[in-house]
Structures are given as C-alpha cells and as structure tokens.
Biopython code that builds the backbone (N, CA, C, O; Angstrom):
import numpy as np
from Bio.PDB.StructureBuilder import StructureBuilder

atoms = [
    (1, "UNK", "N", (-2.873, 5.351, -0.053)),
    (1, "UNK", "CA", (-2.018, 4.388, -0.708)),
    (1, "UNK", "C", (-0.818, 4.020, 0.148)),
    (1, "UNK", "O", (-0.471, 2.846, 0.277)),
    (2, "UNK", "N", (-0.184, 5.035, 0.735)),
    (2, "UNK", "CA", (1.019, 4.775, 1.528)),
    (2, "UNK", "C", (0.701, 3.944, 2.768)),
    (2, "UNK", "O", (1.290, 2.883, 2.977)),
    (3, "UNK", "N", (-0.231, 4.427, 3.587)),
    (3, "UNK", "CA", (-0.534, 3.697, 4.825)),
    (3, "UNK", "C", (-1.115, 2.325, 4.519)),
    (3, "UNK", "O", (-0.826, 1.357, 5.223)),
    (4, "UNK", "N", (-1.926, 2.235, 3.481)),
    (4, "UNK", "CA", (-2.507, 0.940, 3.118)),
    (4, "UNK", "C", (-1.452, -0.070, 2.738)),
    (4, "UNK", "O", (-1.491, -1.213, 3.193)),
    (5, "UNK", "N", (-0.495, 0.344, 1.897)),
    (5, "UNK", "CA", (0.553, -0.585, 1.493)),
    (5, "UNK", "C", (1.453, -0.972, 2.657)),
    (5, "UNK", "O", (1.825, -2.137, 2.797)),
    (6, "UNK", "N", (1.802, -0.003, 3.490)),
    (6, "UNK", "CA", (2.666, -0.315, 4.637)),
    (6, "UNK", "C", (1.972, -1.322, 5.553)),
    (6, "UNK", "O", (2.570, -2.325, 5.943)),
    (7, "UNK", "N", (0.723, -1.058, 5.892)),
    (7, "UNK", "CA", (-0.009, -1.963, 6.782)),
    (7, "UNK", "C", (-0.187, -3.329, 6.132)),
    (7, "UNK", "O", (-0.015, -4.357, 6.787)),
    (8, "UNK", "N", (-0.532, -3.343, 4.846)),
    (8, "UNK", "CA", (-0.723, -4.618, 4.151)),
    (8, "UNK", "C", (0.556, -5.446, 4.127)),
    (8, "UNK", "O", (0.529, -6.643, 4.410)),
    (9, "UNK", "N", (1.680, -4.807, 3.788)),
    (9, "UNK", "CA", (2.938, -5.552, 3.697)),
    (9, "UNK", "C", (3.398, -6.075, 5.048)),
    (9, "UNK", "O", (3.781, -7.239, 5.170)),
    (10, "UNK", "N", (3.363, -5.223, 6.057)),
    (10, "UNK", "CA", (3.840, -5.642, 7.377)),
    (10, "UNK", "C", (2.914, -6.710, 7.963)),
    (10, "UNK", "O", (3.384, -7.709, 8.507)),
    (11, "UNK", "N", (1.610, -6.503, 7.854)),
    (11, "UNK", "CA", (0.653, -7.478, 8.387)),
    (11, "UNK", "C", (0.712, -8.784, 7.599)),
    (11, "UNK", "O", (0.734, -9.865, 8.186)),
    (12, "UNK", "N", (0.737, -8.683, 6.276)),
    (12, "UNK", "CA", (0.815, -9.890, 5.449)),
    (12, "UNK", "C", (2.072, -10.679, 5.728)),
    (12, "UNK", "O", (2.040, -11.909, 5.774)),
    (13, "UNK", "N", (3.184, -9.984, 5.915)),
    (13, "UNK", "CA", (4.451, -10.655, 6.229)),
    (13, "UNK", "C", (4.369, -11.365, 7.580)),
    (13, "UNK", "O", (4.787, -12.516, 7.710)),
    (14, "UNK", "N", (3.831, -10.675, 8.580)),
    (14, "UNK", "CA", (3.696, -11.289, 9.903)),
    (14, "UNK", "C", (2.752, -12.484, 9.857)),
    (14, "UNK", "O", (3.030, -13.519, 10.462)),
    (15, "UNK", "N", (1.639, -12.347, 9.142)),
    (15, "UNK", "CA", (0.697, -13.465, 9.030)),
    (15, "UNK", "C", (1.316, -14.639, 8.289)),
    (15, "UNK", "O", (1.090, -15.795, 8.646)),
    (16, "UNK", "N", (2.092, -14.342, 7.260)),
    (16, "UNK", "CA", (2.746, -15.426, 6.525)),
    (16, "UNK", "C", (3.744, -16.167, 7.402)),
    (16, "UNK", "O", (3.849, -17.392, 7.337)),
    (17, "UNK", "N", (4.478, -15.418, 8.226)),
    (17, "UNK", "CA", (5.436, -16.069, 9.125)),
    (17, "UNK", "C", (4.736, -16.886, 10.197)),
    (17, "UNK", "O", (5.293, -17.866, 10.693)),
    (18, "UNK", "N", (3.514, -16.491, 10.563)),
    (18, "UNK", "CA", (2.783, -17.217, 11.596)),
    (18, "UNK", "C", (1.857, -18.269, 10.986)),
    (18, "UNK", "O", (2.021, -19.464, 11.232)),
    (19, "UNK", "N", (0.881, -17.821, 10.189)),
    (19, "UNK", "CA", (-0.078, -18.764, 9.603)),
    (19, "UNK", "C", (0.563, -19.665, 8.558)),
    (19, "UNK", "O", (0.257, -20.854, 8.470)),
    (20, "UNK", "N", (1.461, -19.078, 7.766)),
    (20, "UNK", "CA", (2.114, -19.863, 6.729)),
    (20, "UNK", "C", (2.960, -20.976, 7.291)),
    (20, "UNK", "O", (2.974, -22.088, 6.763)),
    (21, "UNK", "N", (3.665, -20.677, 8.361)),
    (21, "UNK", "CA", (4.545, -21.678, 8.963)),
    (21, "UNK", "C", (3.753, -22.687, 9.788)),
    (21, "UNK", "O", (3.952, -23.894, 9.650)),
    (22, "UNK", "N", (2.854, -22.199, 10.645)),
    (22, "UNK", "CA", (2.163, -23.078, 11.576)),
    (22, "UNK", "C", (0.994, -23.836, 10.956)),
    (22, "UNK", "O", (0.739, -24.986, 11.312)),
    (23, "UNK", "N", (0.286, -23.196, 10.034)),
    (23, "UNK", "CA", (-0.916, -23.822, 9.485)),
    (23, "UNK", "C", (-0.817, -24.136, 7.997)),
    (23, "UNK", "O", (-1.738, -24.720, 7.425)),
    (24, "UNK", "N", (0.279, -23.759, 7.373)),
    (24, "UNK", "CA", (0.455, -24.037, 5.954)),
    (24, "UNK", "C", (-0.419, -23.183, 5.050)),
    (24, "UNK", "O", (-0.747, -23.601, 3.939)),
    (25, "UNK", "N", (-0.800, -22.000, 5.502)),
    (25, "UNK", "CA", (-1.622, -21.096, 4.700)),
    (25, "UNK", "C", (-0.737, -20.469, 3.620)),
    (25, "UNK", "O", (0.408, -20.106, 3.887)),
    (26, "UNK", "N", (-1.266, -20.343, 2.405)),
    (26, "UNK", "CA", (-0.477, -19.836, 1.287)),
    (26, "UNK", "C", (-0.109, -18.367, 1.463)),
    (26, "UNK", "O", (-0.748, -17.634, 2.219)),
    (27, "UNK", "N", (0.924, -17.958, 0.755)),
    (27, "UNK", "CA", (1.368, -16.563, 0.789)),
    (27, "UNK", "C", (0.285, -15.634, 0.258)),
    (27, "UNK", "O", (0.108, -14.530, 0.771)),
    (28, "UNK", "N", (-0.444, -16.077, -0.773)),
    (28, "UNK", "CA", (-1.505, -15.234, -1.321)),
    (28, "UNK", "C", (-2.647, -15.055, -0.330)),
    (28, "UNK", "O", (-3.236, -13.976, -0.251)),
    (29, "UNK", "N", (-2.967, -16.106, 0.430)),
    (29, "UNK", "CA", (-4.016, -15.985, 1.448)),
    (29, "UNK", "C", (-3.572, -15.009, 2.543)),
    (29, "UNK", "O", (-4.371, -14.206, 3.026)),
    (30, "UNK", "N", (-2.313, -15.085, 2.926)),
    (30, "UNK", "CA", (-1.791, -14.153, 3.934)),
    (30, "UNK", "C", (-1.779, -12.724, 3.401)),
    (30, "UNK", "O", (-2.052, -11.783, 4.146)),
    (31, "UNK", "N", (-1.463, -12.553, 2.111)),
    (31, "UNK", "CA", (-1.504, -11.220, 1.506)),
    (31, "UNK", "C", (-2.929, -10.685, 1.500)),
    (31, "UNK", "O", (-3.153, -9.505, 1.771)),
    (32, "UNK", "N", (-3.892, -11.548, 1.190)),
    (32, "UNK", "CA", (-5.296, -11.118, 1.191)),
    (32, "UNK", "C", (-5.750, -10.734, 2.594)),
    (32, "UNK", "O", (-6.478, -9.755, 2.761)),
    (33, "UNK", "N", (-5.332, -11.485, 3.596)),
    (33, "UNK", "CA", (-5.668, -11.136, 4.977)),
    (33, "UNK", "C", (-4.996, -9.827, 5.380)),
    (33, "UNK", "O", (-5.600, -9.007, 6.071)),
    (34, "UNK", "N", (-3.751, -9.627, 4.954)),
    (34, "UNK", "CA", (-3.058, -8.366, 5.220)),
    (34, "UNK", "C", (-3.770, -7.200, 4.559)),
    (34, "UNK", "O", (-3.849, -6.113, 5.131)),
    (35, "UNK", "N", (-4.293, -7.421, 3.351)),
    (35, "UNK", "CA", (-5.045, -6.384, 2.659)),
    (35, "UNK", "C", (-6.348, -6.071, 3.391)),
    (35, "UNK", "O", (-6.772, -4.917, 3.445)),
    (36, "UNK", "N", (-6.980, -7.102, 3.953)),
    (36, "UNK", "CA", (-8.207, -6.900, 4.724)),
    (36, "UNK", "C", (-7.937, -6.029, 5.942)),
    (36, "UNK", "O", (-8.701, -5.109, 6.233)),
    (37, "UNK", "N", (-6.861, -6.314, 6.648)),
    (37, "UNK", "CA", (-6.485, -5.502, 7.809)),
    (37, "UNK", "C", (-6.174, -4.069, 7.371)),
    (37, "UNK", "O", (-6.578, -3.114, 8.034)),
    (38, "UNK", "N", (-5.454, -3.920, 6.248)),
    (38, "UNK", "CA", (-5.106, -2.589, 5.757)),
    (38, "UNK", "C", (-6.349, -1.798, 5.355)),
    (38, "UNK", "O", (-6.435, -0.599, 5.620)),
    (39, "UNK", "N", (-7.315, -2.468, 4.715)),
    (39, "UNK", "CA", (-8.555, -1.780, 4.331)),
    (39, "UNK", "C", (-9.326, -1.314, 5.560)),
    (39, "UNK", "O", (-9.843, -0.198, 5.594)),
    (40, "UNK", "N", (-9.398, -2.178, 6.567)),
    (40, "UNK", "CA", (-10.098, -1.804, 7.803)),
    (40, "UNK", "C", (-9.379, -0.638, 8.490)),
    (40, "UNK", "O", (-10.024, 0.283, 8.991)),
    (41, "UNK", "N", (-8.063, -0.680, 8.510)),
    (41, "UNK", "CA", (-7.295, 0.414, 9.113)),
    (41, "UNK", "C", (-7.467, 1.700, 8.306)),
    (41, "UNK", "O", (-7.454, 2.795, 8.868)),
    (42, "UNK", "N", (-7.627, 1.567, 6.997)),
    (42, "UNK", "CA", (-7.826, 2.728, 6.146)),
    (42, "UNK", "C", (-9.089, 3.493, 6.485)),
    (42, "UNK", "O", (-9.134, 4.717, 6.363)),
    (43, "UNK", "N", (-10.125, 2.765, 6.914)),
    (43, "UNK", "CA", (-11.361, 3.427, 7.334)),
    (43, "UNK", "C", (-11.084, 4.317, 8.540)),
    (43, "UNK", "O", (-11.645, 5.405, 8.667)),
    (44, "UNK", "N", (-10.218, 3.842, 9.416)),
    (44, "UNK", "CA", (-9.895, 4.595, 10.634)),
    (44, "UNK", "C", (-8.902, 5.725, 10.382)),
    (44, "UNK", "O", (-8.974, 6.767, 11.032)),
    (45, "UNK", "N", (-7.980, 5.529, 9.450)),
    (45, "UNK", "CA", (-6.916, 6.513, 9.260)),
    (45, "UNK", "C", (-7.208, 7.535, 8.167)),
    (45, "UNK", "O", (-6.496, 8.534, 8.062)),
    (46, "UNK", "N", (-8.233, 7.313, 7.355)),
    (46, "UNK", "CA", (-8.529, 8.227, 6.249)),
    (46, "UNK", "C", (-8.760, 9.651, 6.696)),
    (46, "UNK", "O", (-8.189, 10.575, 6.116)),
    (47, "UNK", "N", (-9.582, 9.854, 7.712)),
    (47, "UNK", "CA", (-9.851, 11.216, 8.180)),
    (47, "UNK", "C", (-8.629, 11.807, 8.871)),
    (47, "UNK", "O", (-8.433, 13.022, 8.841)),
    (48, "UNK", "N", (-7.806, 10.969, 9.491)),
    (48, "UNK", "CA", (-6.598, 11.454, 10.142)),
    (48, "UNK", "C", (-5.619, 11.996, 9.095)),
    (48, "UNK", "O", (-5.021, 13.054, 9.292)),
    (49, "UNK", "N", (-5.460, 11.278, 7.996)),
    (49, "UNK", "CA", (-4.567, 11.742, 6.928)),
    (49, "UNK", "C", (-5.074, 13.058, 6.364)),
    (49, "UNK", "O", (-4.284, 13.961, 6.090)),
    (50, "UNK", "N", (-6.384, 13.175, 6.190)),
    (50, "UNK", "CA", (-6.978, 14.423, 5.706)),
    (50, "UNK", "C", (-6.695, 15.562, 6.680)),
    (50, "UNK", "O", (-6.341, 16.662, 6.256)),
    (51, "UNK", "N", (-6.845, 15.313, 7.973)),
    (51, "UNK", "CA", (-6.603, 16.341, 8.988)),
    (51, "UNK", "C", (-5.142, 16.780, 9.008)),
    (51, "UNK", "O", (-4.853, 17.970, 9.131)),
    (52, "UNK", "N", (-4.230, 15.834, 8.890)),
    (52, "UNK", "CA", (-2.801, 16.163, 8.875)),
    (52, "UNK", "C", (-2.471, 16.984, 7.632)),
    (52, "UNK", "O", (-1.666, 17.914, 7.697)),
    (53, "UNK", "N", (-3.082, 16.649, 6.512)),
    (53, "UNK", "CA", (-2.850, 17.413, 5.280)),
    (53, "UNK", "C", (-3.263, 18.867, 5.450)),
    (53, "UNK", "O", (-2.544, 19.778, 5.039)),
    (54, "UNK", "N", (-4.423, 19.080, 6.058)),
    (54, "UNK", "CA", (-4.890, 20.451, 6.310)),
    (54, "UNK", "C", (-3.954, 21.142, 7.296)),
    (54, "UNK", "O", (-3.615, 22.311, 7.109)),
    (55, "UNK", "N", (-3.535, 20.440, 8.335)),
    (55, "UNK", "CA", (-2.624, 21.003, 9.333)),
    (55, "UNK", "C", (-1.299, 21.421, 8.692)),
    (55, "UNK", "O", (-0.700, 22.419, 9.093)),
    (56, "UNK", "N", (-0.842, 20.651, 7.689)),
    (56, "UNK", "CA", (0.403, 20.979, 6.985)),
    (56, "UNK", "C", (0.226, 22.117, 5.984)),
    (56, "UNK", "O", (1.202, 22.595, 5.406)),
    (57, "UNK", "N", (-1.013, 22.551, 5.779)),
    (57, "UNK", "CA", (-1.245, 23.681, 4.888)),
    (57, "UNK", "C", (-1.782, 23.324, 3.521)),
    (57, "UNK", "O", (-1.924, 24.198, 2.666)),
    (58, "UNK", "N", (-2.086, 22.050, 3.295)),
    (58, "UNK", "CA", (-2.654, 21.634, 2.014)),
    (58, "UNK", "C", (-4.167, 21.769, 2.082)),
    (58, "UNK", "O", (-4.877, 20.816, 2.401)),
    (59, "UNK", "N", (-4.643, 22.963, 1.777)),
    (59, "UNK", "CA", (-6.070, 23.252, 1.864)),
    (59, "UNK", "C", (-6.737, 22.996, 0.521)),
    (59, "UNK", "O", (-6.121, 23.187, -0.527)),
    (60, "UNK", "N", (-7.990, 22.566, 0.546)),
    (60, "UNK", "CA", (-8.703, 22.405, -0.726)),
    (60, "UNK", "C", (-8.923, 23.773, -1.369)),
    (60, "UNK", "O", (-9.050, 24.778, -0.669)),
    (61, "UNK", "N", (-8.968, 23.810, -2.700)),
    (61, "UNK", "CA", (-9.141, 25.105, -3.361)),
    (61, "UNK", "C", (-10.529, 25.681, -3.088)),
    (61, "UNK", "O", (-11.503, 24.945, -2.930)),
    (62, "UNK", "N", (-10.597, 27.000, -3.037)),
    (62, "UNK", "CA", (-11.871, 27.691, -2.835)),
    (62, "UNK", "C", (-12.532, 27.865, -4.204)),
    (62, "UNK", "O", (-12.232, 28.813, -4.929)),
    (63, "UNK", "N", (-13.415, 26.961, -4.543)),
    (63, "UNK", "CA", (-14.088, 26.989, -5.835)),
    (63, "UNK", "C", (-15.566, 27.288, -5.647)),
    (63, "UNK", "O", (-16.177, 26.892, -4.655)),
    (64, "UNK", "N", (-16.117, 27.984, -6.605)),
    (64, "UNK", "CA", (-17.564, 28.171, -6.602)),
    (64, "UNK", "C", (-18.196, 26.858, -7.055)),
    (64, "UNK", "O", (-17.516, 26.037, -7.671)),
    (65, "UNK", "N", (-19.464, 26.641, -6.771)),
    (65, "UNK", "CA", (-20.130, 25.416, -7.259)),
    (65, "UNK", "C", (-20.038, 25.264, -8.778)),
    (65, "UNK", "O", (-19.902, 24.150, -9.284)),
    (66, "UNK", "N", (-20.111, 26.375, -9.501)),
    (66, "UNK", "CA", (-20.011, 26.307, -10.960)),
    (66, "UNK", "C", (-18.606, 25.864, -11.390)),
    (66, "UNK", "O", (-18.464, 25.058, -12.310)),
    (67, "UNK", "N", (-17.570, 26.389, -10.727)),
    (67, "UNK", "CA", (-16.201, 25.990, -11.051)),
    (67, "UNK", "C", (-15.971, 24.515, -10.728)),
    (67, "UNK", "O", (-15.285, 23.812, -11.470)),
    (68, "UNK", "N", (-16.537, 24.055, -9.638)),
    (68, "UNK", "CA", (-16.360, 22.655, -9.232)),
    (68, "UNK", "C", (-16.981, 21.692, -10.239)),
    (68, "UNK", "O", (-16.547, 20.544, -10.335)),
    (69, "UNK", "N", (-17.971, 22.129, -10.977)),
    (69, "UNK", "CA", (-18.642, 21.277, -11.952)),
    (69, "UNK", "C", (-17.996, 21.299, -13.335)),
    (69, "UNK", "O", (-18.381, 20.513, -14.200)),
    (70, "UNK", "N", (-17.025, 22.178, -13.560)),
    (70, "UNK", "CA", (-16.358, 22.236, -14.855)),
    (70, "UNK", "C", (-15.622, 20.928, -15.145)),
    (70, "UNK", "O", (-15.065, 20.304, -14.242)),
    (71, "UNK", "N", (-15.627, 20.526, -16.411)),
    (71, "UNK", "CA", (-14.946, 19.297, -16.808)),
    (71, "UNK", "C", (-13.462, 19.354, -16.468)),
    (71, "UNK", "O", (-12.905, 18.374, -15.973)),
    (72, "UNK", "N", (-12.828, 20.470, -16.722)),
    (72, "UNK", "CA", (-11.400, 20.597, -16.447)),
    (72, "UNK", "C", (-11.114, 20.426, -14.952)),
    (72, "UNK", "O", (-10.094, 19.847, -14.577)),
    (73, "UNK", "N", (-12.002, 20.922, -14.111)),
    (73, "UNK", "CA", (-11.821, 20.785, -12.667)),
    (73, "UNK", "C", (-11.948, 19.328, -12.247)),
    (73, "UNK", "O", (-11.145, 18.838, -11.453)),
    (74, "UNK", "N", (-12.944, 18.640, -12.771)),
    (74, "UNK", "CA", (-13.152, 17.231, -12.417)),
    (74, "UNK", "C", (-12.004, 16.362, -12.929)),
    (74, "UNK", "O", (-11.552, 15.454, -12.232)),
    (75, "UNK", "N", (-11.535, 16.641, -14.144)),
    (75, "UNK", "CA", (-10.408, 15.880, -14.702)),
    (75, "UNK", "C", (-9.148, 16.125, -13.869)),
    (75, "UNK", "O", (-8.417, 15.184, -13.557)),
    (76, "UNK", "N", (-8.896, 17.373, -13.515)),
    (76, "UNK", "CA", (-7.714, 17.687, -12.702)),
    (76, "UNK", "C", (-7.789, 17.002, -11.341)),
    (76, "UNK", "O", (-6.779, 16.497, -10.850)),
    (77, "UNK", "N", (-8.968, 16.978, -10.726)),
    (77, "UNK", "CA", (-9.130, 16.321, -9.426)),
    (77, "UNK", "C", (-8.901, 14.817, -9.548)),
    (77, "UNK", "O", (-8.260, 14.212, -8.689)),
    (78, "UNK", "N", (-9.422, 14.220, -10.608)),
    (78, "UNK", "CA", (-9.240, 12.775, -10.811)),
    (78, "UNK", "C", (-7.778, 12.439, -11.060)),
    (78, "UNK", "O", (-7.243, 11.514, -10.449)),
    (79, "UNK", "N", (-7.126, 13.180, -11.952)),
    (79, "UNK", "CA", (-5.711, 12.920, -12.243)),
    (79, "UNK", "C", (-4.827, 13.174, -11.025)),
    (79, "UNK", "O", (-3.884, 12.424, -10.774)),
    (80, "UNK", "N", (-5.129, 14.234, -10.268)),
    (80, "UNK", "CA", (-4.369, 14.509, -9.050)),
    (80, "UNK", "C", (-4.542, 13.411, -8.019)),
    (80, "UNK", "O", (-3.582, 13.015, -7.358)),
    (81, "UNK", "N", (-5.771, 12.917, -7.881)),
    (81, "UNK", "CA", (-6.022, 11.810, -6.957)),
    (81, "UNK", "C", (-5.303, 10.545, -7.379)),
    (81, "UNK", "O", (-4.728, 9.843, -6.547)),
    (82, "UNK", "N", (-5.336, 10.249, -8.687)),
    (82, "UNK", "CA", (-4.637, 9.062, -9.199)),
    (82, "UNK", "C", (-3.139, 9.161, -8.953)),
    (82, "UNK", "O", (-2.512, 8.201, -8.505)),
    (83, "UNK", "N", (-2.569, 10.325, -9.247)),
    (83, "UNK", "CA", (-1.137, 10.521, -9.042)),
    (83, "UNK", "C", (-0.774, 10.380, -7.562)),
    (83, "UNK", "O", (0.241, 9.772, -7.223)),
    (84, "UNK", "N", (-1.601, 10.940, -6.692)),
    (84, "UNK", "CA", (-1.348, 10.822, -5.258)),
    (84, "UNK", "C", (-1.385, 9.385, -4.774)),
    (84, "UNK", "O", (-0.551, 8.977, -3.966)),
    (85, "UNK", "N", (-2.347, 8.616, -5.265)),
    (85, "UNK", "CA", (-2.445, 7.209, -4.871)),
    (85, "UNK", "C", (-1.255, 6.418, -5.404)),
    (85, "UNK", "O", (-0.688, 5.596, -4.684)),
    (86, "UNK", "N", (-0.873, 6.656, -6.650)),
    (86, "UNK", "CA", (0.263, 5.926, -7.236)),
    (86, "UNK", "C", (1.550, 6.221, -6.470)),
    (86, "UNK", "O", (2.286, 5.301, -6.115)),
    (87, "UNK", "N", (1.821, 7.494, -6.216)),
    (87, "UNK", "CA", (3.040, 7.855, -5.479)),
    (87, "UNK", "C", (2.996, 7.282, -4.064)),
    (87, "UNK", "O", (3.993, 6.755, -3.571)),
    (88, "UNK", "N", (1.833, 7.390, -3.412)),
    (88, "UNK", "CA", (1.695, 6.836, -2.066)),
    (88, "UNK", "C", (1.901, 5.338, -2.026)),
    (88, "UNK", "O", (2.561, 4.821, -1.125)),
    (89, "UNK", "N", (1.334, 4.630, -3.005)),
    (89, "UNK", "CA", (1.502, 3.173, -3.050)),
    (89, "UNK", "C", (2.952, 2.788, -3.298)),
    (89, "UNK", "O", (3.457, 1.843, -2.691)),
    (90, "UNK", "N", (3.623, 3.511, -4.183)),
    (90, "UNK", "CA", (5.032, 3.209, -4.437)),
    (90, "UNK", "C", (5.886, 3.476, -3.202)),
    (90, "UNK", "O", (6.772, 2.685, -2.878)),
    (91, "UNK", "N", (5.628, 4.584, -2.513)),
    (91, "UNK", "CA", (6.351, 4.849, -1.264)),
    (91, "UNK", "C", (5.995, 3.822, -0.192)),
    (91, "UNK", "O", (6.819, 3.498, 0.663)),
    (92, "UNK", "N", (4.773, 3.317, -0.242)),
    (92, "UNK", "CA", (4.339, 2.305, 0.718)),
    (92, "UNK", "C", (5.009, 0.963, 0.533)),
    (92, "UNK", "O", (4.836, 0.067, 1.359)),
    (93, "UNK", "N", (5.775, 0.807, -0.542)),
    (93, "UNK", "CA", (6.537, -0.428, -0.752)),
    (93, "UNK", "C", (7.850, -0.439, 0.026)),
    (93, "UNK", "O", (8.541, -1.457, 0.048)),
    (94, "UNK", "N", (8.202, 0.675, 0.663)),
    (94, "UNK", "CA", (9.467, 0.772, 1.397)),
    (94, "UNK", "C", (9.670, -0.328, 2.445)),
    (94, "UNK", "O", (10.812, -0.737, 2.658)),
    (95, "UNK", "N", (8.619, -0.827, 3.109)),
    (95, "UNK", "CA", (8.868, -1.910, 4.066)),
    (95, "UNK", "C", (9.517, -3.144, 3.448)),
    (95, "UNK", "O", (10.147, -3.930, 4.156)),
    (96, "UNK", "N", (9.373, -3.321, 2.147)),
    (96, "UNK", "CA", (10.001, -4.476, 1.496)),
    (96, "UNK", "C", (11.523, -4.441, 1.630)),
    (96, "UNK", "O", (12.179, -5.481, 1.561)),
    (97, "UNK", "N", (12.075, -3.259, 1.819)),
    (97, "UNK", "CA", (13.520, -3.152, 2.001)),
    (97, "UNK", "C", (13.974, -3.681, 3.354)),
    (97, "UNK", "O", (15.151, -3.990, 3.540)),
    (98, "UNK", "N", (13.043, -3.785, 4.301)),
    (98, "UNK", "CA", (13.409, -4.139, 5.670)),
    (98, "UNK", "C", (12.842, -5.474, 6.143)),
    (98, "UNK", "O", (13.243, -5.965, 7.197)),
    (99, "UNK", "N", (11.921, -6.072, 5.393)),
    (99, "UNK", "CA", (11.324, -7.338, 5.801)),
    (99, "UNK", "C", (12.212, -8.479, 5.344)),
    (99, "UNK", "O", (12.629, -8.526, 4.187)),
    (100, "UNK", "N", (12.499, -9.398, 6.254)),
    (100, "UNK", "CA", (13.308, -10.564, 5.912)),
    (100, "UNK", "C", (12.440, -11.567, 5.173)),
    (100, "UNK", "O", (11.330, -11.880, 5.603)),
    (101, "UNK", "N", (12.955, -12.067, 4.060)),
    (101, "UNK", "CA", (12.260, -13.100, 3.312)),
    (101, "UNK", "C", (12.866, -14.453, 3.654)),
    (101, "UNK", "O", (14.082, -14.627, 3.573)),
    (102, "UNK", "N", (12.023, -15.417, 4.038)),
    (102, "UNK", "CA", (12.559, -16.747, 4.305)),
    (102, "UNK", "C", (13.040, -17.398, 3.010)),
    (102, "UNK", "O", (12.532, -17.101, 1.928)),
    (103, "UNK", "N", (14.019, -18.282, 3.133)),
    (103, "UNK", "CA", (14.532, -19.000, 1.980)),
    (103, "UNK", "C", (13.514, -20.058, 1.576)),
    (103, "UNK", "O", (13.300, -21.019, 2.316)),
    (104, "UNK", "N", (12.896, -19.902, 0.441)),
    (104, "UNK", "CA", (11.835, -20.813, -0.006)),
    (104, "UNK", "C", (12.368, -21.957, -0.864)),
    (104, "UNK", "O", (11.590, -22.787, -1.335)),
    (105, "UNK", "N", (13.682, -22.012, -1.073)),
    (105, "UNK", "CA", (14.241, -23.038, -1.935)),
    (105, "UNK", "C", (15.089, -24.041, -1.161)),
    (105, "UNK", "O", (15.901, -24.755, -1.751)),
    (106, "UNK", "N", (14.910, -24.098, 0.128)),
    (106, "UNK", "CA", (15.633, -25.073, 0.922)),
    (106, "UNK", "C", (17.131, -24.812, 1.015)),
    (106, "UNK", "O", (17.893, -25.727, 1.327)),
    (107, "UNK", "N", (17.562, -23.597, 0.755)),
    (107, "UNK", "CA", (18.974, -23.254, 0.902)),
    (107, "UNK", "C", (19.801, -23.478, -0.357)),
    (107, "UNK", "O", (20.914, -22.961, -0.452)),
    (108, "UNK", "N", (19.293, -24.230, -1.319)),
    (108, "UNK", "CA", (20.050, -24.493, -2.533)),
    (108, "UNK", "C", (19.758, -23.424, -3.572)),
    (108, "UNK", "O", (18.600, -23.135, -3.873)),
    (109, "UNK", "N", (20.784, -22.860, -4.101)),
    (109, "UNK", "CA", (20.658, -21.888, -5.162)),
    (109, "UNK", "C", (20.959, -22.555, -6.492)),
    (109, "UNK", "O", (21.957, -23.262, -6.629)),
    (110, "UNK", "N", (20.093, -22.328, -7.472)),
    (110, "UNK", "CA", (20.347, -22.888, -8.785)),
    (110, "UNK", "C", (21.288, -21.948, -9.540)),
    (110, "UNK", "O", (21.196, -20.728, -9.405)),
    (111, "UNK", "N", (22.192, -22.522, -10.334)),
    (111, "UNK", "CA", (23.094, -21.668, -11.097)),
    (111, "UNK", "C", (22.315, -20.874, -12.128)),
    (111, "UNK", "O", (21.304, -21.340, -12.653)),
    (112, "UNK", "N", (22.796, -19.666, -12.414)),
    (112, "UNK", "CA", (22.109, -18.818, -13.381)),
    (112, "UNK", "C", (22.487, -19.162, -14.817)),
    (112, "UNK", "O", (21.745, -18.836, -15.744)),
    (113, "UNK", "N", (23.614, -19.805, -15.012)),
    (113, "UNK", "CA", (23.999, -20.215, -16.372)),
    (113, "UNK", "C", (24.675, -21.575, -16.285)),
    (113, "UNK", "O", (25.202, -21.967, -15.245)),
    (114, "UNK", "N", (24.644, -22.264, -17.380)),
    (114, "UNK", "CA", (25.253, -23.602, -17.434)),
    (114, "UNK", "C", (26.773, -23.455, -17.476)),
    (114, "UNK", "O", (27.310, -22.574, -18.148)),
    (115, "UNK", "N", (27.457, -24.345, -16.737)),
    (115, "UNK", "CA", (28.928, -24.270, -16.772)),
    (115, "UNK", "C", (29.407, -24.569, -18.168)),
    (115, "UNK", "O", (28.833, -25.401, -18.870)),
    (116, "UNK", "N", (30.436, -23.904, -18.561)),
    (116, "UNK", "CA", (30.855, -24.104, -19.949)),
    (116, "UNK", "C", (32.264, -24.118, -20.114)),
    (116, "UNK", "O", (32.753, -24.278, -21.232)),
]
sb = StructureBuilder()
sb.init_structure("model")
sb.init_model(0)
sb.init_chain("A")
sb.init_seg("    ")
for serial, (resi, resn, name, xyz) in enumerate(atoms, 1):
    if name == "N":
        sb.init_residue(resn, " ", resi, " ")
    sb.init_atom(name, np.array(xyz, "f"), 0.0, 1.0, " ", f" {name:<3s}", serial, name[0])
structure = sb.get_structure()
C-alpha cells in the first residue's frame, strides 16, 4: 500500500504536469497511468518488501497445517492484512504534502462568503 501510493502519486503528478500540460490529457487519465506504473512496480517490489520485513525480524508465525486452517487464524490473517494495507496506503499519501499543485482557477479566488 505504501510503495504503491507513493509511486502512483509521484508518477501521476509528473505525468499530469507533462501529458496534462502538453497534450491536454485529463488528471484522471494521468492518475490511471500513474496507477499502472505503481502496479507494475509493485510486482517488482513485493518480494523486496517481504525480505526487508523478515530482515527486520517480522517472521511469519510457526503454525501447524491444522492451525493454519482454523477459522480464527484465517480471519486474523485477513484482518491483519487489511489493516496493514490501510495503514500503508494512508502513509503513502505523504507525498501530497510535498507535491506542488498548479492553480487550476486561473489565479482568481472566489470569496467563501458573500460580502455583507
């Protein structure tokens, strides 16, 4: 989730600044292309993230085949995976703090309330 979001945001932003400006490609199309690059990179980085996790000491539990098939074990694995992806995706939004957004309104700001 983390690496995917970071790659998607940075790539989508760069593509939008290039394709969006030069060819008039929409922001959503650039986001989809950024997601495509992130998915492809995920294939390459997935095993690396797993290896780093093991290197850091996060080892998979030693379960017997019978324990691995228990409903509670499968539910815990699914919920743990979901939580990991959610936290990773939220942390992967950090590039938004550093990416410059172009002014899409031509420099004019509309007032937030009517003068009174």
